[in-house]
N, C-alpha and C positions, 0 to 999 in steps of 0.2 A: 590600525582601525579596520581597514578593509579585510585584513587577514582574520581578525576576530569575527567580523560579520560573516565571512565565508565559512569559518569553522562552526559558528552557531547555526547557520543554515544547513550545513552538512549533518550536524547532530540532530537538528529538528527533523530533517527529512528522514534520517535513519530511524529515529524514534517513532514517528508517525507511520512510516512505512512498515515498521515491524509490527505495530498494532494491527495493521491490515493483513500482513502475511501470516500471522499466527492464527487468524480465524480460518477454520477449515472450509474449503470450497472446492470446486471442480479442478482447479489448478493443483491443489495439494494432492487430491486423489489421483490425478494423472501422473504426478511426480512419483508417488508411492508405487503405482502399478508399473511404470516404465523402469524405475530404478531396480526393481526386482529382476529385470531382464538385462538391463544395460549398465548397471552399476552406478557409481556416484556421479558420473558426468551427466546423468539424466536431469538432475536438478538445475545445473547451470544452463543446459540446453533449453529446458522448459521456460526458464526465466528469460532467456534471450528472446523467445517468441513473444512473451509478455512485454518485454522492454520495447520491441519493435512497434507494438500498438501504442504504448505510452509515449514513445518518441514522436510519433505522428501527432498525437494529441497535444503534446508539449509545444511542438513547433507551431501548431494552429493557435494555441493560446498565447504564446510569446510574441509571434510575429503577425498574428491575425487579429485575435480579440483585443490584445493590448493596444493595437494601433487604432481601433475604431471605437473604443469605449472611453469615456471620460473618468476622472477621478471619483465623481459622484456615483457612477455606475459600479465602479470597482469597489467602492465602500459598501454599496448595497449588496453586491455579490459576497463580499467578505463577511458582512453581518449574517447573511443566510448561511455561508460556509461555517461560521462559528456555531450557529444553531444546529447545523447538520452534524458537526463533530460531536456535539453533546448527545444528539439522538443516536449516532453510531455507538457512542460510549455506553449509553443505557442499554441498547440492544446487545452489545457485546457482553455486558454483565448478565443480562436476562438469559441469554442463550449459552453462557459459558459451559454449564454442565453438559448440555446436550452436544455442544460443539466438540468438547474434549473427548467425549465417549464415541463420537461418530467416526473417529479415525480407525476404530477397531474393525469396522465393516464398511469401508468406503464404497459408495455406489459409483461404479465406473461405467455405467450404461451410457452409451453415446460417445464414449471416448475411444472406442475401438475402430473409429473411422480411419485412423492413421496411427502408425507406430512411430512416426517422426516426432521427437520431443519438441523441436522448435515449433512445428505446426500445431502440436497439442497445446503449447503455451499460448499461441496466438488464438486458437479456437476457444479455449477455456476462458480466455480473457474477454473476447468480444461477445461471447454467449452468456456471460454472467451479468445479470441485471444490477447486482451490487456494484460492479465495476463502473458501470455507466452512471449510476446515482452518485457514487463517490466523486467521479471526475466532473460531473455537471454541477456539483455543489462545493464540497470542501476542497477537493483537489484543485479545481480551477481557481478558487479563491486564494489558496495558499500560494500558487504559482504567480498569480497576478499581483498579490501583495508583495511578494519578494521582488517582482519586476520593478516595483517603484523604487527599490534601493539599487537597482542596476541589474543588468543581464547576468553578471557573474553570480549574484546572490541566488537568482532563480535557478541557474545551472547547478549551483552547489546544492540547493535543496533537492532538485531532481536526482542528482547523483547520489545523495544520501539515501533517498527513497529506494533507488535501484540497488544500492549496496545492501540495504536491509533485506530486500527480496532475494538477492543472490546469496547472502549469508545463510538465511533461514532455509531456503530450499536446497542448497548444497548440503547443509547439515542433515536435512531430512533424507535426501537421496543417499548420502553416505551411510546413514544409520540403517535405513531399510534395506539397502543392498547387502548388508551383513546380517539381515534377519532380525534386527532389533528396533524397537520403537525408541525414538529420540527422547521423549519425555513420558513419564507416567501420566495417566489420565488426571490424577489429583494435582500434580504439578502444573500440567497444562491448564487445568481449570483455574488455579490460583493466578497463573500468569495472565490469563484472559481477564480475570477480575481486575488485576492491576492495570492492564491496558485500557479497560473500560473506564476506570476511575481517571486515568491520565487524560483520555479523550474528553471526558466531561469537564475536567478542570481547565484543560487547554482551550476547549471550545468556548467556555465561559470567558476566559481571558482574551481570546481572539475577538469575541463579540464586544468586549469592553474597549479594546484597543484597535478596532477595525480602521480607524482614521490615522493610526500612528504605526506604520510598518516598522519603524526603528525599534519599537517596543516589542515587536514580535520576533524579529530575526537578529 
C-alpha cells in the first residue's frame, strides 16, 4: 500500500511539475542561451540551481509550516491551492499560442549577469513572480496535503516534481545544443492546451477532496 502511494505521489509530482516546466519563462530562455555555448549539461545545471531554491522552500513547508498549522488551516490552504491550479490551467490555455511562439525569440535580457548555469537557475527562479505565486498557493497546498499521509509521500511528490524539471530542461538543452528546437510551435501549443485542461480538472478534483488526502495521492 505504501509503495502504491509513493508511486502515485511520484507520478502526480512529475505530471504537475511538467505542466509548469513546459510553460516558457526566464529559466527556459536561460537554458536555451547557455546550452548553445555549453552543450546539453546546461539543462541539468540550470535545474540544479532551481532545485536548490525549491529544496529550501520544501524544508520550510515540511518542517516549519506543517508543524505550526492545524488540519483546518491546511484544508483551507488546499482549497485555495485547488482554485489556484484551476486558474493556472485557464491561463496556460489562454496564453498557449503566445507561449509556444515565444521560444523563437527568447528575451535573455538580464540573464547575462552570470554565465554560471547553476546561478542562472537560482536567479531565474527567485526573480520569477509566477514561481512565488505557485509556491504560496498550489505548491505549498500539495506538499502539505501529501504530508498528512507521511513524510515519504511528500518527498516522493517533490522528487517527481524535480524529475519533470530535470527531464524537460535536459531535453531542451540537448536539442538546442545541436541547433534544433525540441518541439514545433504547433506541437508545443497543443501540449500546453492539454496541460491547461489537466490543471483545471485536477484543480477542481483537489478542491472537492481537500479534506481527503488519500483521495489525492
